[in-house]
DRENSENU-460597 format. One record per residue: x, y, z of N, C-alpha, C in turn. Coordinates in Angstrom, 1 decimal. Example, Ala and Ser with C-alpha at 12.3 -4.5 7.8 and 13.67 -1.06 7.14 Angstrom:
DRENSENU-460597
[rec [13.2, -5.7, 7.8], [12.3, -4.5, 7.8], [13.2, -3.3, 7.8]]
[rec [12.8, -2.2, 7.1], [13.7, -1.1, 7.1], [12.9, 0.0, 7.9]]
This chain:
DRENSENU-460597
[rec [1.2, -35.6, 17.8], [1.2, -34.2, 17.7], [0.4, -33.6, 18.9]]
[rec [0.9, -32.6, 19.5], [0.4, -32.0, 20.7], [-0.6, -30.9, 20.3]]
[rec [-1.7, -30.8, 21.1], [-2.7, -29.7, 20.8], [-2.0, -28.4, 21.0]]
[rec [-2.5, -27.4, 20.3], [-1.9, -26.0, 20.4], [-2.6, -25.2, 21.4]]
[rec [-3.6, -25.7, 22.1], [-4.3, -24.9, 23.1], [-3.6, -24.7, 24.4]]
[rec [-4.3, -24.2, 25.4], [-3.7, -24.0, 26.7], [-3.2, -25.2, 27.4]]
[rec [-2.3, -25.1, 28.3], [-1.8, -26.2, 29.0], [-2.4, -26.2, 30.5]]
[rec [-2.9, -27.3, 31.0], [-3.5, -27.3, 32.3], [-2.6, -28.3, 33.2]]
[rec [-2.6, -27.9, 34.4], [-1.7, -28.7, 35.4], [-2.2, -30.2, 35.6]]
[rec [-1.2, -31.0, 35.9], [-1.4, -32.4, 36.2], [-2.0, -33.1, 35.0]]
[rec [-1.6, -32.8, 33.8], [-2.2, -33.4, 32.6], [-3.6, -33.2, 32.4]]
[rec [-4.2, -32.1, 32.9], [-5.6, -31.8, 32.8], [-6.4, -32.2, 34.0]]
[rec [-5.9, -33.0, 34.9], [-6.6, -33.4, 36.1], [-6.8, -32.2, 37.1]]
[rec [-6.0, -31.2, 37.0], [-6.2, -30.0, 37.8], [-7.2, -29.0, 37.1]]
[rec [-8.4, -29.1, 37.5], [-9.5, -28.4, 36.8], [-9.4, -26.9, 37.2]]
[rec [-9.8, -26.0, 36.2], [-9.8, -24.6, 36.5], [-11.2, -24.3, 37.3]]
[rec [-11.2, -24.6, 38.5], [-12.5, -24.5, 39.3], [-13.0, -23.1, 39.3]]
[rec [-12.1, -22.1, 39.4], [-12.6, -20.7, 39.5], [-12.9, -20.1, 38.1]]
[rec [-12.8, -20.9, 37.0], [-13.1, -20.4, 35.7], [-14.0, -21.4, 35.0]]
[rec [-15.2, -21.5, 35.5], [-16.2, -22.5, 34.9], [-16.6, -22.2, 33.5]]
[rec [-16.4, -21.0, 33.0], [-16.8, -20.7, 31.6], [-15.6, -20.8, 30.7]]
[rec [-14.6, -21.7, 30.9], [-13.4, -21.8, 30.1], [-13.6, -23.0, 29.1]]
[rec [-14.1, -22.7, 27.9], [-14.3, -23.7, 26.9], [-13.0, -24.4, 26.4]]
[rec [-11.9, -23.7, 26.6], [-10.6, -24.3, 26.2], [-10.3, -25.5, 27.0]]
[rec [-10.7, -25.5, 28.3], [-10.4, -26.7, 29.2], [-11.0, -27.9, 28.6]]
[rec [-12.3, -27.8, 28.2], [-12.9, -29.0, 27.6], [-12.2, -29.4, 26.3]]
[rec [-11.8, -28.5, 25.5], [-11.3, -28.8, 24.2], [-9.8, -29.3, 24.3]]
[rec [-9.0, -28.7, 25.2], [-7.6, -29.1, 25.2], [-7.1, -29.8, 26.5]]
[rec [-7.8, -29.5, 27.6], [-7.3, -30.0, 28.9], [-8.0, -31.1, 29.6]]
[rec [-9.3, -31.2, 29.4], [-10.0, -32.2, 30.2], [-9.6, -33.6, 29.8]]
[rec [-9.1, -34.4, 30.8], [-8.7, -35.8, 30.5], [-9.8, -36.7, 30.1]]
[rec [-11.0, -36.4, 30.4], [-12.1, -37.3, 30.0], [-12.5, -36.9, 28.6]]
[rec [-12.8, -35.7, 28.4], [-13.3, -35.3, 27.0], [-12.3, -35.4, 25.9]]
[rec [-11.1, -35.1, 26.2], [-10.1, -35.2, 25.1], [-9.9, -36.7, 24.7]]
[rec [-9.8, -37.5, 25.7], [-9.7, -39.0, 25.4], [-10.9, -39.6, 24.8]]
[rec [-12.1, -39.1, 25.2], [-13.3, -39.6, 24.6], [-13.5, -39.3, 23.2]]
[rec [-13.1, -38.0, 22.8], [-13.1, -37.6, 21.4], [-12.1, -38.4, 20.6]]
[rec [-11.1, -38.9, 21.2], [-10.1, -39.8, 20.5], [-10.6, -41.2, 20.4]]
[rec [-11.6, -41.6, 21.1], [-12.2, -42.9, 21.0], [-11.8, -43.9, 22.1]]
[rec [-11.1, -43.4, 23.2], [-10.7, -44.3, 24.3], [-12.0, -44.8, 25.0]]
[rec [-12.2, -46.1, 25.1], [-13.4, -46.7, 25.5], [-13.9, -46.3, 26.9]]
[rec [-13.0, -46.3, 27.9], [-13.4, -46.0, 29.2], [-13.8, -44.5, 29.3]]
[rec [-13.1, -43.7, 28.6], [-13.5, -42.2, 28.6], [-14.8, -42.0, 27.9]]
[rec [-15.1, -42.7, 26.8], [-16.4, -42.6, 26.2], [-17.5, -43.0, 27.1]]
[rec [-17.3, -44.1, 27.9], [-18.3, -44.5, 28.8], [-18.5, -43.5, 29.9]]
[rec [-17.5, -43.0, 30.5], [-17.6, -41.9, 31.5], [-18.2, -40.7, 31.0]]
[rec [-17.9, -40.3, 29.8], [-18.4, -39.1, 29.2], [-19.9, -39.2, 28.9]]
[rec [-20.3, -40.4, 28.4], [-21.8, -40.6, 28.2], [-22.5, -40.6, 29.5]]
[rec [-22.0, -41.2, 30.5], [-22.7, -41.1, 31.8], [-22.8, -39.7, 32.3]]
[rec [-21.7, -38.9, 32.2], [-21.7, -37.5, 32.6], [-22.7, -36.7, 31.9]]
[rec [-22.8, -36.9, 30.6], [-23.7, -36.1, 29.7], [-25.1, -36.5, 30.1]]
[rec [-25.4, -37.7, 30.5], [-26.8, -38.1, 30.9], [-27.1, -37.6, 32.2]]
[rec [-26.2, -37.7, 33.2], [-26.5, -37.3, 34.6], [-26.6, -35.8, 34.8]]
[rec [-25.8, -35.0, 34.0], [-25.8, -33.6, 34.2], [-26.6, -32.8, 33.1]]
[rec [-27.3, -33.6, 32.3], [-28.2, -33.0, 31.2], [-27.4, -32.0, 30.3]]
[rec [-26.2, -32.5, 29.8], [-25.5, -31.7, 28.9], [-24.0, -31.5, 29.2]]
[rec [-23.5, -32.1, 30.3], [-22.1, -32.0, 30.5], [-21.8, -31.1, 31.7]]
[rec [-20.5, -31.1, 32.0], [-20.0, -30.2, 33.0], [-20.0, -28.8, 32.6]]
[rec [-19.6, -27.8, 33.5], [-19.6, -26.4, 33.1], [-18.7, -26.1, 31.9]]
[rec [-17.6, -26.8, 31.9], [-16.6, -26.5, 30.8], [-17.2, -27.0, 29.5]]
[rec [-17.9, -28.2, 29.5], [-18.5, -28.7, 28.3], [-19.6, -27.8, 27.8]]
[rec [-20.4, -27.3, 28.7], [-21.4, -26.4, 28.3], [-20.8, -25.1, 27.7]]
[rec [-19.7, -24.6, 28.3], [-19.1, -23.4, 27.8], [-18.5, -23.7, 26.4]]
[rec [-18.0, -24.9, 26.2], [-17.5, -25.3, 24.8], [-18.7, -25.3, 23.8]]
[rec [-19.8, -25.8, 24.2], [-21.0, -25.8, 23.4], [-21.4, -24.4, 23.0]]
[rec [-21.4, -23.5, 24.0], [-21.8, -22.1, 23.8], [-20.8, -21.4, 22.8]]
[rec [-19.5, -21.6, 23.0], [-18.5, -21.0, 22.1], [-18.4, -21.6, 20.7]]
[rec [-18.3, -22.9, 20.7], [-18.1, -23.6, 19.4], [-19.4, -24.1, 18.7]]
[rec [-20.5, -24.3, 19.5], [-21.7, -24.8, 19.0], [-21.6, -26.3, 18.8]]
[rec [-20.7, -27.0, 19.5], [-20.6, -28.4, 19.4], [-20.6, -29.0, 20.9]]
[rec [-21.3, -30.1, 21.0], [-21.4, -30.8, 22.3], [-20.0, -31.4, 22.7]]
[rec [-19.7, -31.6, 24.0], [-18.4, -32.1, 24.4], [-18.0, -33.5, 23.8]]
[rec [-19.0, -34.3, 23.3], [-18.7, -35.6, 22.8], [-18.4, -35.5, 21.3]]
[rec [-18.5, -34.4, 20.7], [-18.3, -34.3, 19.2], [-17.0, -33.5, 19.0]]
[rec [-16.3, -33.8, 17.9], [-15.1, -33.1, 17.5], [-15.5, -31.8, 16.9]]
[rec [-14.6, -30.8, 16.9], [-14.9, -29.5, 16.3], [-14.9, -29.7, 14.8]]
[rec [-15.7, -28.9, 14.0], [-15.6, -29.0, 12.6], [-14.2, -28.5, 12.1]]
[rec [-13.8, -29.0, 11.0], [-12.4, -28.7, 10.5], [-12.2, -27.2, 10.4]]
[rec [-13.2, -26.4, 10.0], [-13.0, -25.0, 9.8], [-12.7, -24.3, 11.2]]
[rec [-13.4, -24.8, 12.2], [-13.2, -24.2, 13.5], [-11.9, -24.6, 14.2]]
[rec [-11.5, -25.8, 14.0], [-10.3, -26.3, 14.7], [-9.0, -25.7, 14.2]]
[rec [-9.0, -24.8, 13.2], [-7.8, -24.2, 12.8], [-7.5, -22.8, 13.3]]
[rec [-8.4, -22.3, 14.2], [-8.2, -21.0, 14.8], [-7.6, -21.0, 16.1]]
């Protein structure tokens, strides 16, 4: 089943550099975060390193935390994921 969020170029590898406050990129487009939340081992390792090195994640992960109240490594609560 495909996510119903926005679609990003190159399978998410084309980051919205000019829109650093786009929480939807972390949720639906980021190839690291989306795979890490699904449990892909290499993505989980990269995401953990990123969270540690950047003290909370990339700009899109921080925007996701501001909008949804959930860190990039956690799934959205069921009530929030339906909107």
